[in-house]
MARDO-477310 format. One record per residue (C-alpha): residue number from 1; residue in one letter; z, y, x. Coordinates in Angstrom, 2 decimals. Layout:
! residues N
NODE num residu      pz      py      px
NODE NUM      A       Z       Y       X
...
This chain:
! residues 475
NODE num residu      pz      py      px
NODE   1      M  162.38   61.27  195.22
NODE   2      T  160.32   62.48  198.14
NODE   3      R  156.96   63.92  197.15
NODE   4      N  153.91   62.19  198.52
NODE   5      R  151.64   65.10  199.34
NODE   6      I  147.91   64.52  199.28
NODE   7      L  147.25   67.87  200.88
NODE   8      K  147.38   68.86  204.54
NODE   9      L  145.15   71.80  205.09
NODE  10      K  144.41   71.72  208.80
NODE  11      E  141.33   69.64  209.61
NODE  12      Q  141.89   66.66  211.79
NODE  13      K  139.58   65.28  214.44
NODE  14      R  137.27   62.59  213.09
NODE  15      H  138.24   59.07  214.05
NODE  16      P  135.84   56.17  214.75
NODE  17      L  137.73   53.97  212.31
NODE  18      L  137.09   56.39  209.48
NODE  19      L  134.34   54.65  207.53
NODE  20      T  134.83   50.89  207.53
NODE  21      G  134.64   50.10  203.88
NODE  22      S  136.27   46.68  204.01
NODE  23      R  138.61   46.20  201.07
NODE  24      S  141.10   44.20  203.09
NODE  25      K  141.57   46.80  205.79
NODE  26      A  143.27   50.20  205.77
NODE  27      A  141.45   52.46  208.16
NODE  28      Y  143.09   55.68  209.27
NODE  29      I  141.63   58.34  207.01
NODE  30      C  141.35   61.81  208.36
NODE  31      F  139.25   63.31  205.64
NODE  32      M  141.15   62.28  202.61
NODE  33      L  142.73   65.65  202.23
NODE  34      L  139.65   67.75  202.81
NODE  35      I  138.50   69.10  199.42
NODE  36      S  136.11   71.53  197.90
NODE  37      G  137.34   74.45  195.85
NODE  38      I  134.06   74.96  194.01
NODE  39      S  134.15   74.41  190.25
NODE  40      F  130.90   73.58  188.53
NODE  41      P  129.79   73.80  184.91
NODE  42      T  129.01   70.69  182.93
NODE  43      Y  125.46   69.48  183.66
NODE  44      A  123.49   69.44  180.45
NODE  45      Q  120.79   66.95  181.42
NODE  46      P  120.91   63.32  180.18
NODE  47      I  121.82   60.54  182.59
NODE  48      I  119.72   59.75  185.60
NODE  49      D  119.84   56.06  186.55
NODE  50      Y  117.87   54.84  189.50
NODE  51      R  119.23   51.27  189.61
NODE  52      V  115.79   49.82  188.97
NODE  53      A  114.49   51.62  192.03
NODE  54      Q  117.06   50.04  194.40
NODE  55      S  116.84   47.10  196.72
NODE  56      P  119.21   44.17  195.83
NODE  57      V  122.97   44.70  196.14
NODE  58      K  124.35   43.28  199.37
NODE  59      N  127.81   42.29  200.67
NODE  60      Q  129.23   43.57  203.94
NODE  61      G  131.93   40.99  203.99
NODE  62      E  135.05   41.78  205.95
NODE  63      R  133.36   44.04  208.54
NODE  64      G  133.58   47.79  208.85
NODE  65      T  129.86   48.34  208.36
NODE  66      C  129.70   50.20  205.09
NODE  67      T  127.85   53.16  206.61
NODE  68      A  125.01   50.94  207.75
NODE  69      F  124.76   49.38  204.32
NODE  70      S  124.61   52.81  202.56
NODE  71      I  122.06   54.23  205.02
NODE  72      C  119.88   51.18  204.71
NODE  73      A  120.17   51.22  200.89
NODE  74      A  118.74   54.74  200.94
NODE  75      L  115.98   53.99  203.46
NODE  76      E  114.90   50.96  201.47
NODE  77      T  113.92   53.22  198.55
NODE  78      L  111.48   55.18  200.71
NODE  79      P  107.72   54.64  200.83
NODE  80      G  106.60   52.93  203.98
NODE  81      F  110.02   51.31  204.62
NODE  82      P  110.69   47.59  203.97
NODE  83      T  112.87   46.62  201.04
NODE  84      D  115.28   44.72  203.33
NODE  85      L  116.42   46.38  206.55
NODE  86      S  118.76   44.96  209.15
NODE  87      E  122.23   46.51  208.82
NODE  88      Q  123.30   44.36  211.76
NODE  89      Q  120.78   46.00  214.11
NODE  90      L  121.27   49.55  212.89
NODE  91      Y  125.05   49.38  213.09
NODE  92      A  124.96   47.71  216.48
NODE  93      T  122.62   50.32  217.88
NODE  94      I  124.69   53.28  216.81
NODE  95      K  127.91   51.68  218.06
NODE  96      L  126.34   50.97  221.43
NODE  97      N  125.24   54.61  221.63
NODE  98      Y  128.73   55.72  220.64
NODE  99      Y  130.35   53.46  223.22
NODE 100      L  128.10   54.75  226.02
NODE 101      K  128.97   58.31  225.13
NODE 102      N  132.72   57.95  224.42
NODE 103      N  133.81   54.89  226.42
NODE 104      Q  136.33   56.76  228.53
NODE 105      K  137.52   59.18  225.87
NODE 106      E  139.15   57.02  223.24
NODE 107      D  139.90   53.48  222.18
NODE 108      F  137.02   51.61  220.52
NODE 109      G  137.34   50.75  216.88
NODE 110      E  135.36   49.60  213.82
NODE 111      G  133.42   51.98  211.56
NODE 112      A  131.11   54.96  211.93
NODE 113      H  130.05   58.29  210.55
NODE 114      F  126.66   59.16  209.09
NODE 115      D  125.67   61.55  211.83
NODE 116      Y  125.80   58.66  214.32
NODE 117      Y  122.71   57.19  212.62
NODE 118      L  120.47   60.28  212.42
NODE 119      K  119.44   60.36  216.10
NODE 120      T  119.09   56.62  216.17
NODE 121      L  116.71   56.65  213.18
NODE 122      K  114.58   59.22  214.95
NODE 123      N  114.52   57.55  218.38
NODE 124      S  114.81   53.74  217.98
NODE 125      G  114.54   53.24  214.24
NODE 126      A  115.52   50.36  211.95
NODE 127      L  114.24   46.83  211.87
NODE 128      R  113.61   44.29  209.16
NODE 129      E  116.51   42.02  208.20
NODE 130      E  114.91   38.92  209.70
NODE 131      A  114.93   40.54  213.13
NODE 132      Y  118.75   40.52  213.20
NODE 133      P  120.25   38.73  210.13
NODE 134      Y  123.64   40.09  209.09
NODE 135      D  126.87   38.35  210.17
NODE 136      P  129.63   39.04  207.54
NODE 137      N  132.51   37.75  209.71
NODE 138      A  135.02   40.32  210.93
NODE 139      P  135.59   40.70  214.69
NODE 140      I  138.80   39.28  216.09
NODE 141      W  140.24   41.34  218.87
NODE 142      S  143.05   40.61  221.24
NODE 143      K  145.28   43.06  223.10
NODE 144      K  143.55   42.08  226.33
NODE 145      D  140.08   43.08  225.14
NODE 146      N  138.63   46.19  226.75
NODE 147      N  136.30   48.54  224.98
NODE 148      R  133.19   46.54  226.08
NODE 149      D  134.65   43.33  224.72
NODE 150      K  135.45   45.04  221.44
NODE 151      L  131.97   46.49  221.24
NODE 152      E  130.30   43.10  221.62
NODE 153      K  132.59   41.57  218.99
NODE 154      D  132.11   44.51  216.62
NODE 155      I  128.32   44.52  216.67
NODE 156      S  127.90   40.69  216.69
NODE 157      I  124.81   40.96  218.88
NODE 158      S  124.63   40.41  222.59
NODE 159      L  123.94   43.60  224.48
NODE 160      F  121.00   41.94  226.20
NODE 161      D  119.32   41.20  222.85
NODE 162      L  120.09   44.64  221.48
NODE 163      L  118.53   46.43  224.43
NODE 164      K  115.26   44.48  224.23
NODE 165      L  112.29   46.53  223.11
NODE 166      S  111.67   45.84  219.44
NODE 167      P  108.10   45.05  218.42
NODE 168      L  108.47   46.98  215.13
NODE 169      A  110.82   49.77  214.16
NODE 170      F  110.75   52.09  211.11
NODE 171      K  111.73   55.61  211.89
NODE 172      T  112.32   58.92  210.13
NODE 173      D  113.68   62.29  211.16
NODE 174      L  113.57   64.17  207.86
NODE 175      Y  117.06   64.36  206.34
NODE 176      H  119.61   66.65  204.82
NODE 177      F  123.12   66.08  206.17
NODE 178      R  126.34   67.72  205.07
NODE 179      K  129.94   67.39  206.16
NODE 180      H  132.98   68.55  204.22
NODE 181      P  133.25   70.91  202.44
NODE 182      E  129.54   71.21  201.65
NODE 183      A  129.26   67.48  201.07
NODE 184      A  131.45   67.83  198.03
NODE 185      D  128.90   70.12  196.34
NODE 186      I  128.06   68.32  193.15
NODE 187      E  125.11   70.46  192.20
NODE 188      W  123.47   69.81  195.59
NODE 189      I  123.52   66.06  194.96
NODE 190      K  122.47   66.30  191.33
NODE 191      N  119.60   68.56  192.26
NODE 192      A  118.37   66.03  194.84
NODE 193      L  118.51   63.20  192.32
NODE 194      D  116.83   65.36  189.72
NODE 195      N  114.00   65.98  192.16
NODE 196      G  113.30   62.30  192.75
NODE 197      V  115.67   61.32  195.59
NODE 198      K  116.71   57.85  194.51
NODE 199      A  119.63   57.08  196.85
NODE 200      I  122.16   59.35  198.57
NODE 201      P  124.70   57.90  201.02
NODE 202      V  128.16   59.42  200.61
NODE 203      A  131.52   58.85  202.34
NODE 204      Y  134.75   58.83  200.37
NODE 205      G  138.41   58.47  200.99
NODE 206      I  139.56   55.44  199.01
NODE 207      N  142.46   53.26  198.07
NODE 208      G  141.12   49.69  198.61
NODE 209      P  142.94   47.84  195.77
NODE 210      Y  142.22   50.63  193.26
NODE 211      W  138.50   50.61  194.09
NODE 212      G  138.48   46.83  194.16
NODE 213      N  139.63   46.70  190.56
NODE 214      H  136.94   49.02  189.29
NODE 215      K  134.77   47.27  186.58
NODE 216      G  131.82   49.58  186.63
NODE 217      D  132.53   51.04  183.21
NODE 218      P  131.11   54.60  182.94
NODE 219      N  133.91   55.41  180.51
NODE 220      K  136.53   54.39  183.08
NODE 221      K  135.26   56.00  186.22
NODE 222      I  137.07   56.12  189.55
NODE 223      N  139.12   59.23  188.80
NODE 224      P  142.02   61.14  190.44
NODE 225      N  143.67   61.33  187.02
NODE 226      D  144.55   57.66  187.49
NODE 227      F  146.72   58.21  190.54
NODE 228      L  147.54   61.89  190.98
NODE 229      K  149.92   64.27  189.22
NODE 230      V  149.96   68.01  189.66
NODE 231      I  152.98   70.28  189.83
NODE 232      I  152.41   73.76  188.38
NODE 233      G  155.52   75.90  188.44
NODE 234      D  158.38   73.51  187.72
NODE 235      K  156.38   71.22  185.45
NODE 236      S  154.47   68.04  186.18
NODE 237      Y  150.99   67.42  184.66
NODE 238      T  148.32   64.76  184.80
NODE 239      Y  145.30   65.79  186.83
NODE 240      N  143.23   66.19  183.65
NODE 241      Q  145.94   68.36  182.02
NODE 242      A  146.06   70.57  185.14
NODE 243      L  142.25   71.05  184.91
NODE 244      L  142.65   72.49  181.47
NODE 245      I  145.34   74.91  182.70
NODE 246      D  143.54   76.10  185.82
NODE 247      K  139.71   75.87  186.29
NODE 248      D  140.19   76.53  190.05
NODE 249      L  142.52   73.58  190.48
NODE 250      V  140.76   72.02  193.44
NODE 251      K  140.53   75.28  195.31
NODE 252      K  144.20   76.06  194.73
NODE 253      I  145.35   72.62  195.78
NODE 254      K  143.45   73.12  199.01
NODE 255      E  145.09   76.52  199.54
NODE 256      N  148.57   75.03  198.87
NODE 257      K  148.93   77.30  195.79
NODE 258      I  149.25   74.22  193.64
NODE 259      H  150.88   71.01  194.67
NODE 260      A  149.48   67.50  193.96
NODE 261      E  151.13   64.17  194.69
NODE 262      Y  150.60   60.47  194.20
NODE 263      K  152.06   58.81  191.07
NODE 264      D  152.64   55.62  193.11
NODE 265      I  152.95   55.23  196.87
NODE 266      N  150.72   52.09  196.50
NODE 267      M  147.92   54.33  195.31
NODE 268      V  147.70   56.39  198.49
NODE 269      V  144.11   57.11  199.67
NODE 270      D  144.33   55.61  203.14
NODE 271      A  140.86   54.28  204.00
NODE 272      G  137.32   55.45  204.31
NODE 273      H  134.28   53.92  202.63
NODE 274      A  130.54   54.73  202.30
NODE 275      V  128.50   54.03  199.16
NODE 276      T  125.18   55.24  197.80
NODE 277      I  124.80   57.57  194.82
NODE 278      V  121.90   56.45  192.61
NODE 279      G  122.39   58.51  189.42
NODE 280      F  124.76   60.58  187.30
NODE 281      D  125.84   61.39  183.81
NODE 282      K  127.66   64.40  182.38
NODE 283      N  130.91   63.78  184.31
NODE 284      G  130.28   61.49  187.21
NODE 285      F  128.02   59.76  189.76
NODE 286      L  126.59   56.25  189.53
NODE 287      I  127.13   54.48  192.84
NODE 288      K  125.75   51.33  194.55
NODE 289      N  128.38   49.55  196.60
NODE 290      S  128.19   46.98  199.39
NODE 291      W  130.86   44.56  198.11
NODE 292      G  128.53   42.12  196.44
NODE 293      T  127.43   41.73  192.85
NODE 294      E  130.81   40.54  191.70
NODE 295      W  132.25   44.06  192.18
NODE 296      G  131.96   46.60  189.41
NODE 297      D  128.96   46.21  187.14
NODE 298      K  126.81   43.80  189.19
NODE 299      G  127.54   45.82  192.31
NODE 300      Y  127.37   49.27  190.76
NODE 301      G  130.21   51.62  189.65
NODE 302      W  131.07   55.14  188.68
NODE 303      V  132.89   57.99  190.50
NODE 304      S  133.98   61.06  188.55
NODE 305      F  132.89   64.48  189.72
NODE 306      E  136.53   65.39  190.27
NODE 307      Y  136.99   62.41  192.57
NODE 308      H  133.87   63.45  194.45
NODE 309      K  135.14   67.04  194.91
NODE 310      L  138.49   65.77  196.18
NODE 311      F  137.56   62.93  198.48
NODE 312      C  133.90   63.29  199.57
NODE 313      A  133.65   63.93  203.30
NODE 314      E  130.00   63.36  204.19
NODE 315      A  126.66   63.00  202.46
NODE 316      V  123.04   62.62  203.56
NODE 317      Y  119.72   62.06  202.00
NODE 318      F  116.25   61.39  203.43
NODE 319      D  112.98   63.13  202.70
NODE 320      F  109.75   61.23  202.47
NODE 321      P  107.02   60.52  203.32
NODE 322      N  107.50   61.09  207.04
NODE 323      V  107.83   57.51  208.25
NODE 324      S  106.74   56.67  211.75
NODE 325      V  106.46   53.17  213.23
NODE 326      F  106.63   52.02  216.87
NODE 327      E  104.60   48.81  217.27
NODE 328      S  103.55   46.58  220.10
NODE 329      K   99.85   46.39  220.75
NODE 330      T   97.82   43.50  219.36
NODE 331      P   94.04   43.58  219.69
NODE 332      E   93.11   41.77  216.46
NODE 333      L   92.94   43.31  213.01
NODE 334      D   95.36   41.39  210.86
NODE 335      K   94.81   42.09  207.12
NODE 336      N   98.06   40.25  206.34
NODE 337      A   99.92   42.94  208.15
NODE 338      Y   99.51   45.34  205.28
NODE 339      H  102.12   44.82  202.58
NODE 340      L  102.10   46.80  199.38
NODE 341      K  105.35   48.26  198.20
NODE 342      S  106.20   49.48  194.74
NODE 343      V  109.03   51.81  193.79
NODE 344      P  109.68   53.00  190.19
NODE 345      H  109.18   56.66  189.57
NODE 346      Y  110.19   58.89  186.66
NODE 347      Y  108.31   62.12  186.19
NODE 348      K  109.03   65.02  183.90
NODE 349      K  106.41   66.36  181.50
NODE 350      F  106.04   69.78  179.92
NODE 351      Y  106.38   70.50  176.25
NODE 352      P  103.06   71.75  174.76
NODE 353      N  102.74   75.51  175.07
NODE 354      S  106.05   75.73  176.90
NODE 355      V  107.35   75.77  180.38
NODE 356      K  110.41   73.67  179.43
NODE 357      L  110.53   70.24  180.96
NODE 358      I  111.12   67.11  179.02
NODE 359      P  114.30   65.46  180.45
NODE 360      Y  114.29   62.16  182.23
NODE 361      S  115.57   60.31  179.24
NODE 362      I  112.16   60.71  177.62
NODE 363      A  110.12   61.19  180.82
NODE 364      G  107.01   59.35  181.88
NODE 365      R  107.05   56.42  184.20
NODE 366      A  104.87   55.40  187.08
NODE 367      I  104.76   53.00  189.93
NODE 368      N  104.68   54.56  193.36
NODE 369      I  102.57   52.59  195.78
NODE 370      S  102.88   52.68  199.57
NODE 371      M  101.89   50.48  202.47
NODE 372      V  104.23   48.80  204.93
NODE 373      Y  102.71   47.89  208.25
NODE 374      T  104.01   44.89  210.20
NODE 375      K  101.87   44.91  213.37
NODE 376      K   99.93   47.32  215.57
NODE 377      T   96.50   47.45  213.93
NODE 378      A   93.86   50.06  213.15
NODE 379      K   95.18   52.73  210.75
NODE 380      P   93.71   53.02  207.27
NODE 381      K   91.33   55.93  206.82
NODE 382      L   90.83   55.24  203.11
NODE 383      I   92.45   52.77  200.63
NODE 384      E   90.73   52.26  197.28
NODE 385      Y   92.90   50.64  194.58
NODE 386      T   91.86   48.90  191.38
NODE 387      F   94.51   47.74  188.99
NODE 388      Y   93.92   44.88  186.50
NODE 389      D   95.83   43.50  183.52
NODE 390      K   96.31   39.81  182.83
NODE 391      N   93.00   39.60  181.07
NODE 392      G   91.07   41.01  184.04
NODE 393      K   90.59   44.41  182.43
NODE 394      V   90.67   47.43  184.70
NODE 395      I   93.75   49.52  183.98
NODE 396      E   93.36   52.26  186.55
NODE 397      K   91.40   53.13  189.71
NODE 398      G   92.47   55.40  192.54
NODE 399      N   92.36   55.98  196.24
NODE 400      S   94.57   57.23  198.99
NODE 401      Q   93.65   58.86  202.31
NODE 402      P   96.69   58.31  204.54
NODE 403      G   94.80   59.60  207.58
NODE 404      G   94.44   62.96  205.93
NODE 405      I   98.16   63.31  205.32
NODE 406      F   99.78   61.86  208.43
NODE 407      D   99.19   61.83  212.13
NODE 408      N   98.29   58.56  213.86
NODE 409      K  101.87   57.50  214.43
NODE 410      D  102.80   57.54  210.80
NODE 411      A  102.60   54.52  208.59
NODE 412      G  104.26   55.52  205.34
NODE 413      Y  102.71   57.39  202.47
NODE 414      E  103.02   57.45  198.72
NODE 415      Q  100.48   57.30  195.94
NODE 416      R  101.45   57.31  192.27
NODE 417      F   99.70   54.99  189.93
NODE 418      L  100.05   53.42  186.46
NODE 419      R  101.47   56.45  184.73
NODE 420      I  103.04   55.56  181.40
NODE 421      N  103.87   58.53  179.14
NODE 422      N  105.77   56.40  176.62
NODE 423      P  109.19   55.61  178.14
NODE 424      I  109.45   52.40  176.02
NODE 425      H  106.69   50.77  178.03
NODE 426      I  107.08   49.63  181.61
NODE 427      P  104.18   50.00  184.03
NODE 428      Y  102.83   46.63  185.23
NODE 429      A   99.66   45.25  186.82
NODE 430      D   98.66   41.60  187.02
NODE 431      K   96.88   42.30  190.26
NODE 432      V   95.83   45.15  192.53
NODE 433      V   92.73   44.87  194.69
NODE 434      A   92.89   47.23  197.64
NODE 435      K   89.83   47.93  199.79
NODE 436      F   90.73   49.20  203.25
NODE 437      T   88.47   51.33  205.37
NODE 438      M   89.98   51.65  208.83
NODE 439      N   89.70   54.46  211.32
NODE 440      N   87.77   52.13  213.64
NODE 441      G   85.10   51.44  211.05
NODE 442      Q   86.32   48.00  209.96
NODE 443      T   86.79   47.16  206.31
NODE 444      F   88.61   44.42  204.42
NODE 445      T   90.04   43.78  200.96
NODE 446      N   93.50   42.59  200.01
NODE 447      T   94.76   41.37  196.64
NODE 448      Y   98.40   41.87  195.58
NODE 449      R   99.79   40.07  192.48
NODE 450      N  102.26   40.89  189.77
NODE 451      I  103.04   44.57  190.52
NODE 452      E  106.29   45.36  188.78
NODE 453      F  108.33   48.47  187.91
NODE 454      K  110.90   47.75  190.65
NODE 455      N  111.56   48.14  194.35
NODE 456      K  109.54   45.30  195.79
NODE 457      E  107.19   44.27  198.55
NODE 458      Y  104.02   42.24  198.00
NODE 459      S  102.14   40.22  200.59
NODE 460      P   98.35   39.92  200.39
NODE 461      S   97.09   36.97  198.32
NODE 462      S   93.69   35.26  198.61
NODE 463      T   93.93   33.60  195.20
NODE 464      S   91.39   34.85  192.62
NODE 465      S   93.18   34.23  189.32
NODE 466      R   96.60   34.40  187.75
NODE 467      L   96.51   30.61  187.15
NODE 468      E   95.78   29.95  190.83
NODE 469      Y   98.54   32.34  191.80
NODE 470      L  101.09   30.61  189.59
NODE 471      L  100.05   27.25  190.89
NODE 472      D  100.46   28.47  194.42
NODE 473      K  103.95   29.78  193.63
NODE 474      S  105.00   26.41  192.09
NODE 475      K  104.12   24.38  195.21
């Protein structure tokens, strides 16, 4: 029987079809054999699970837009960004830029790489979902289509509409991007999660049917032991057995000192897919996928550390709170333009008389508050918050001075409220009254209702009681 090698050591040129992420398509995978030889010790900290801090799970359908979904998933956890961004617009913009740069160099295809997005997020930014709602239908190409025809079908937006100046775009240029082999560094990703980064886009080599059957069970993670065998000397071992024999297994496979092969030709890693890491346990990463809530555990799954080391090609995460917004000018002050956004936060505490941190499993909880602007208005100089419970009792007061933290182009900031030291309790406020003092001297007050421990946006409400609010919602 001919061996099916998973290893070819020379790096191949990246291909535009690399990261499509559609289960029904097999994209040419040029990174599937690039692996990291670094071996890491078992991480002692309990699980970190940021699912509650995520925006809702989405479905990319049959299109090769997984990178846009993973990038947007990460941005939607940031303060100052909306909780629902347009994957359609972001993917279309980066593909147009790629087409303009590479039209004469290679044939146009679906999919993208993370680095395509970074300059776009700095220059033109991302829009809300309602600006360009997502079309899940796959493009249908004919042999007669030229690259321009393929582009328009791939992005599902007319070039005329795409090139129009957007009235509102959310931008950022603070990020940490790694390609292989640095992207496979497990400790780098765990450290980012441990320091409060709630979503990290990563690109993997995958086998579509194998990933499609994953049930999201943390005890049955996506694992190379399921489909690889390792030859050491003249003996064949499972991947897990080989790990016990040689702690430098990944490194030696890469150097062709140890040979690995597929157990079944139908299990070959032959496609590329992007997901978002949102947590980890002692032997793997928790991921958010873009295949709908019917996949895995309501849209979430688990990838083992060994799989990550073998098949991770790219990773990126975004720093906050540098969020800048380009907005068209409107003369009036619109108080409804200021949305409040909440994102759950876990914070470590110190043991008394010790410098040792309490782990996240028994950490405190808080709601991070930020503002999301929707129109060009005066910028807040001071925002004074008062939080109330359902009986009208003041829970907490605080203020934020965004003007003292950001320049006049920035619209995102973060203020932590409703700290709860007991992890059993969940922070909540029946209403928040926010008094705005603007940099032009104007003042106004907004009320936001039912502030929850989740990733959520809240529009201003003029109702004065919980009963009135519930009656308004029922209409």
